[in-house]
N, C-alpha and C positions, 0 to 999 in steps of 0.2 A: 491509567490514562482514562479520562472521562469519555472520550469518543469511543474507545475500545469497549468500555462497559455498556455504552448505549447500544452498540452493535450486538454484544453478547445477549442483552435482554431481548433482542429481536431474533435470536436463534443462530447467530453466526458464531463460529469459532474465531477468536481474535487473538493474534500473536503480535505483541508490541515489538517493534523493531527500532534499532537505533540505540541511543544512550551515549556511551563514551566514545564510540568509533563512528566512522562514516556509515550512513545507512542508505546511500544512493537516492535520497529523497523520499524513501518509502517509510512511513511511520507505523502503519498497521498492515498486517497481512491477514485478510479475512477469508474464511472458507465457509461455504454453505452448500452442503451436498458435495458434488464434484466440481463446483465452480470456485475459482480463486479470484479474489479482488485485492488490488493493491491500493492503499489509501495514503495520500499525502495531506497532512494537516497544516494549515496555514492560519495565521491570525492577520486579518486585514482591517484597516481603518477606512478603506475605500470600497465602493460597491463593484468596481471593475477590477479584473485581474489582467495583467498585461499578457500579450501573446507569448512573450519570451518565457514567462513562468509556466504557461500551459505547455509549451514545447519542451521545456526542461522536464516537467512532470511526465509527459508522454514518453520521452526518451528513456527515463528511468524505469518506467513501467514496462516498456518493450524489452529493455535489457534484462530486467528481473524476471519477466514472464518467460523469456527464452531459456534462462538458466533453470527456472522452476520446471519447465516442461521436460528438460533433460533429466532433472533429478527424479521427477515422477516416473519417467520411463525406466530409469535405472532401478527403481524400487520394485517395479512390476515383474 
């Protein structure tokens, strides 16, 4: 994925998510140091994104972050 490669060139570890199954709206999982970033890629023909899209993305991120925090604690 082009976006993932752009982040890799900036020093991030990038794991591409999704593909054949549901991805909870998260397309890339980035890590730089001990900070985790969740990225949702969209292609838009408009300059504005609706509030509903932002809310959906936010909900997916919160859900995924919560499960990632538990996984990180289990590994420690």
